[in-house]
N, C-alpha and C positions, 0 to 999 in steps of 0.2 A: 519502262523497258528500254534499255540502251540499244542503239543501232549497232548491228554487227559490222565490224570493219575488217576488210580483206587486206592482208599485207601482200602486195605484189613484189616479186623479185625482178629487179632490172638486171639483164644479162651483161650489161656493160660494167656492172660493179663486181663481177666474179673474177677472182684472180686465177688465171690458168697456170699450170705447172709447166715449166720448161726444163727438160732434163739437161739441156746444155748449160744452163746457168746455175743449176743447183749442184753444189759440191757434195760429193758423197762422203758421209762421215761414218766411219765404222765403229762399232762398239769396241771397247777395250778387250784385247786378247783375241781378236778375230782377224784372220788373214785374208788378204785379197785373193789368195789362191782358192779360197772356198768357193764352191759352185754357187752358194747362196748369194755371195756378194760379187760375183764375177760380172763384168760389164757385158760380156757376150756369153751368157750361160749356155751350156750344152747339156744334153740329157744326162742325168746322173747315172752312174753305174749301179745297177741293182745289187744290193748286198743283203745278206740276212741281218735282220734287226737284232741287235744284242739284247739279251734279257737284262732287265733292270735289277739292280742289287736288291737282295732280300730285305735289307734294312729299310729302303725307301718303300717297298711294298708293305712292310709291317707298319710303318708310320701312316701310310694311306689308309690301311684297314682301321687303325686306331681312330682316325679322324671321322670315318663314316659310320662304323658299326658302334652302337652304344654299348657301354660295359654290361657284361652279363652278370649273372649271379656270382657273388664272391665265393671263392674257394680258398680255404686256409690250408697251408702246408708248411713244412719246415723251411728254415732259412736256407739250408744248404741246397735242398731241391729247388727252391725258388731261384737261387743264384745260378745253378746249373742250367735251368730251363731258360732263364733270361740270356745266358751266354750263348746257348744254342740258337735262340731266336735271333739274336743280334749279329751273329757271325755271318759273314757273306758266304754264299754258296760256292762250293769248290769248283763247279763246272762253269761258273759265270765268267764269260770272257771279258777282258778289259774293253772299255768304251772305245769304239773305233773312231778315229779321227776322220775329218772330211777329206775326201780324195781330191788332190789338187788337179786343176784343169791344165790342159796343155799350154794355153795362152799365158797362164800365170805361173809357169814352172820356175821362172827365174826369181820370183818373189821370195824374200826371206821369210823363214818361219818365225813365229813369235818367240820371243826370248823366254827363258825360264822364269825371269823376274816377273813378267806379265802374267804368267799362269799362276804364280804364287801370291798374287795380290790379295786374294780372298782366302784367308786361312780356314782350315777345316774346323768345324765346331766340335769341341771335345766334350764328351760326356763327363759329368761329375764323378770323381773317384770315390769309392766306398772305402774309407780308411779302416773300417773294422775287419773286412775280409781281404783287403788287398786287391780286389777285383774291381774293374770299371763297370759301373752300372749304366745301363742304356738310358739315354735321355727320353723320358716318357712325356708325351703331350697330353694335356687334360682337355677333354671336350668342353666347349662353353656351356652346353646344355645340361651338364651333369653337376649335381650339387657338390659343393666343396667338402661336405662331410664324408663323401665316399672316397676322397683322395686325401689322405693324411700323410704328411711327410714322415711322421714317425711310424715305425713299423708295428706299433702296438695295435692290436685289433680292437681294443676297447674304445679307442678314439673314434672309430668309424660308426659305432652304433649308439653313441650317447644320445643324439636327438631322438632316435627310435625308442630308446628305453624311456626317456622322459615322456614321450607321447603315450607309450603303453601305460606308464604309471598314472598319467592324467585320466586316461579312459577308464582304468580300473577304479580310480577314486570316484569318478562321476557315476559309474554303475553302482558302486557300493552306496553312495549317497542316495541314489534313486530307490534302491531296495529298502534302505532304512526309512525313507520318507513314505513309501507305500505301506510299509509295515506299521508305521506310527499312525497314519491317517485312517487305517482300518482297525485300529486297536480299541476304539471306544474311549469313553471318558471325556475330559475337556477338549482334547484334540478332535474327537469325533463331533462334538457340538460345534466347534469352529468350522469343521468341514461342512456340516449341514447348513450352517448359516451362510457360508460362501456359496454353496449350491443354490440355496433359496434366493440369494441376491442376484445370481446370474439368471435364474428363471424370471425374477421380477423385472430385470432389465430388458428381457426379450418381449415383454408385453406392455411396458410403459414408455412414455416419451423420454427422449434424452434429457439428462439432468442439466446439461449445459444449454442455456437459452440462446436463441439466435440473436446476434447483436443488432441493435436498432440502428437504422441509418442516421448518419450525422448530417445536419443541415448547416450550410454556410449562410451568413446573413446576406440579404439583398443589399446592393450597393450603398445608397445613401438617400436621405430625405432632402428634397430640393426646396419645397415650399408647401405651406398649407394656405390655400386661397379662400378667404371668406366668400361664400356664394349662397345667397338666400334662395330658399326653395330648391336646393340642390337635389334632394331625394325625389322630387316630383317633376324635375326637368327631363328632357330627352337629349341623348348624346349620340354622336357618331364620330369615328375617326376621320379627320379631314386633313388632307395633305400631310404635313409633318406634326400636326397637333390634334386638337379635339374641338369639335363644334358643339355648342350647347344651345338648345332652344328652351327658354323659359317663358312664362306668360308675357307676351308682347315684347320679347327680347330675343335677338339673335346674336350670339357671342362666339368669338373664335379666340382660343388660347393656344400658345405654342407648347412644345413638349416640356418646357421648364416652368410653366404656369404663368407666363406673362400674357396679359390680355392684349391681343393684336387689334381687334375692333369690337365694337358693340353697337348694333343698330336696332331701330324700332321695327317690330314685326306686328302684323295685324292678327296673328293667331293667338288665341287665349289658352287653349289646351293643345300644345304642339306635339307633333311627332316628326322627327327630322331624319332624312335619308340623304346621303352624299355620294357623289361619284365624280372624280376628277375635281374640277373647279365648281361644279354645280352642287347646290344644296336645295333640297325640296322640303318645305315645312308645311304639313297638313294638319287640319283640325281633327283631333280625335273625337269620333262620334259627331262630327259636324260636316259641313259641305265645303268650307273654304280652304284653299291651299294657295301657296305662293312659291315662286322660284327665284333663287339668287345665284349670281355668279360672283363668288367671293362676297364682298360686302355690298354689292350693287343689286337692288331688286330688279327683276326682269318683268314679272307680271303677277297679278293676283286674280284667281278665278274661283268658280264654284262648280262642284260636281252636281249631278242630278239626284244623288242620294247621299246618305251619311257614309262617311269614309270608314272602311274597315281596315284596310292596309294600303300602303303606298310604296313605290320604288321609283328610282330615277336611273336612266341609262347613261352611258358614258357620252352620248351625243346630246343629252339634255332633255330627252322626251320622258314624260311622266306616265307611269302605269298605276291606276287606282282600282281597288276593289271596293265597290259601294253596295249599299243595300238597295234592293229593288222590290217593289210591291208585287206579289204574286209570283216571284221568282226566287230561286235559291241564291241569287247574287248577280252582279253585273260587273263586267270589265270595261274600263274606259281608258283610252290613250289620248294624251294631250301633247302637242308639239311644243317647240320652244317659244312659240308666240302665245301659248295658252289656248289654242283652238283644239276642240275635240275632233280627232281624226278617226277614231275607231270606237265601237261599242258592241258588246255581245252580252246577251242575257242567258243565264243558265236555267235549266229546267228545275228538277227536284234536287239536284246536287248543290251542295254549298261550295261557293268559290272561296278557296283558302288563300291563294296567292296568285299574283300576275306579274309579268315582266315583259320587256321589249328589248330586242337585240340592237346594238348601235349601228350596224352597217346594213344588214338585210332587212331590218325593221320587222323581224318575225315576232309575233305575239304568242306568249305561252300563258296558259292558265291551268292551275291545279284545282280539281273538283273532287269532292268527297261525298259519297252516298252511303247513308247508314240505315236505309229502309229495311233491309234484310240482314246484311252483314257489312262490315266495313270494307268498302271498295273505293279505290281512288283511281283517277284518270288524269293524264296530262295531255292537253289539247294544244295543237299548234295551228296558228292562223297566219294568213297573209294579211298585211295591213289594209289591203284593198278588198278583202273578201270577208264575209260574215260567217262562212262555213269553214270548219277546220279541215285541213288536208292531211294531218297525221295525228295519231292517238297512241298513247301508252296506257295500258290498264294494269293495275296491281291489286290482286285480291288480298284481303286480310292485311292491309297496309294503309296507314293514315299519312298521306303526303301533305305536308303543311308549308313547304317552301319551294319556290322555283326562282332561280336567279341566273341571269346571263353574265358570264365572265368571258368577254370577247364574244365569239359566236357560239360558244359551248353553253348549253343549258344544264346547270347543276340542280339536281332534284334531291330533296332531303325528306325522308319519311321516318316513321317510328321504328322501322326494322331494316332499313336499307338506305344507301345513297347510290345515285347513278348519274350518268351523264348522257345527254342526247345532243345530236347535231341538229342544224336547222332543217334537215330533210326528214327528221323524225326517227332516225336510226339510233338505237341505244349503243353507245360506244363501250361502256363498261358498267357493271353493277357490282356493288359490294354489300353483302347482306350481313347483318348482325342479329339474327332472329333469336339467338339464345338468351339475350339479355333485354332488359327494359330500358328504353332511352330516357335519360334524365336531363342532360344538357347537351348542347352542340354549339360549335363555333366554327366560322369559316373566315379565312383571310382573303386578301385581295388577289392572290394567285390561284385561288380555288382549292387550296388544301383544307381538309376538314378534320376536326377533332370532335369525337362524340364520347360522352360519358355514359357508360352503361352500368346497370346494376345486375350482377350475376350472383344469384343465391345469397342475397343480402351483402354482397361484396362489390365495391365499385371498381370499375376498370375503364381506362382511357384507351381508345383506338384511334390511330392517326392514319388518315388516308391522303394520298397525294392527289393532285389535280388530275392525274391519269388513272386514278382508281386503285392504285396499289396500297395495300396496308403495310406501311413502313415500320410502324412502331406500336408497341403496346406497353401500358404502364398501369400498375395497380396502386392507387393511393390508399392511405389509411382511412380516409373519410370521404363522404360525398361532398359535392361542391354546390355552393349557393349561387355563385357567379363564375363565369368562365370567359377567358379571352385567349385568342390565338394569333400568333404572328411568326412566320418563318421558323417552324419547328419548336417554338417556345410557347408554352401555355402557362397562364397564371390563373389560379382559382383560389377560392377561399372557403373556409368552413368557420362561420362566425368571424372572429377577428384574426384568426390564423390565416395568413396568406402564404401560399407556396408558389414558387416558380420552378417548372420542370423543363429542362432542355432535352428534347427527344434525341437530338443528334449526339450529344456528349454524355447524357445521363446525369448531369449535374442537377442538384436540388438546392434551391435557396429559399430561405424563409424570412418572413417579416410579420410583425405584430402591428395590426392597425390600431390607431389611437381611439377610434370610435366604431360604432356599428357600420358595416359596409352595405352600400346600396348599389354598387356597380364597380366593374373593373374594365379598363380599356388600355390596350398596348399601343403606343405611338412609336412608329418605326420599329426598331428592334432593341432599343436601349432605355426606354422610358415607359412609365405606367402612371395612369391616373386612377386614384381611389376615390369613389364618390361616397361622401358622408351625408348627413341630414342637412347641414347648413354650411358645408365647406367641401373643397376638393384638395386632396393631397397629391402632390407630384413627387415621384421617387425615381431614382436612377437604378437600373437593373445591374 
């Protein structure tokens, strides 16, 4: 929106008129004795205004009043009437000249040559009758067909006659067509077939199929990196590349497939989580876990029970969900030195997920109870207290993930996503209860993409970090794996990989070389495709 600009007028730039400097210029044929151009005008002498000539009045009427219905009469009567109309009125006095003023009485009157500079316009002469025909002006809004220079009446009505003939021909053709269509025989059968076809079109689908969308190919293949046990390893997007944890190995590769480092890890069945420069590797169904800052090991510790899930905060503190005898589960928090600083045991409810915020160190736990009906709760704890100070309950909802992005807690369930602050207030909720949740993905900003199944048809819903549903997209097939980054989703069905840009609506396709075991978007321009014994890096 452009700013409005006011144009100010500077009074110093205005040219003022000085009557003393300006020389008076008179039009041709006008005397200075006229009261209109007198330097010291005096009140004019009242006179009776003379009547205008009848000829001027006649021309004025012709300009304003549109032509009326044509009346045909003899040439002699027409000539006489025209002569009467154009003749000036007998009682019309001549045009009075301006009365000279007393101050200008000595001025000379304009000469006869000046008054005769403009000759009178003469009307064209009619050579046939010897009489002068008046000059007739044609209005601009009247068709030329109504004013023919020739006196023949037939020239005036030629377009009308042609139009009448055309209308008569159309009407006759319509009558003949109606008579033929109702006469029976082969024409009647044709008419019936046309009628049946029209009735059939009203109850069947259109014969013209909807055009299929055309997909452009995804950019280019960069590298296929041989990687043993690729399908059984754990991955996480790490800085501008991807971190991989395989048995007793921790490897980092950039977005083009180059191995940056590879270090030895004490974890045999690893699960990796990353945040910033921190990487947490935990033993699946075991008790051991370790923390890295880039390729440097920080500590190795053991939990009090088998690890169910794990997460790492942006400040490097680990949140573990572990098994606990006689309890539905336990939440354990470890600081950057590997010391346990918080523990909470659930009752009959199963602990599904846990997280800790980076600044306020608020602990969140998602608990699900299925004794009577599915009911989930989100509990908030102070790091120094064992009792929760805030709680969110959701009936008929299975909450399976809680994650802090900054100080906002993002909660994901099978029929809703929501956001809570560290005080326990729900800032927004977005429900998608009409469909069944199949896949979900979340990026580093907190945007969420969920894949729903609505009446056996898939549908993507895209929610911003503020809870607004920004986009919706209906793919042709369900997705096996899903990745999200800055309004771009990549998903696959078998070896067919599709990239959809929610912002622009562009769709790009790619055919994988082998069976797909995972998809990861690095930044906003590269993707890693996980195969059984290799990783393919492509440019979007």
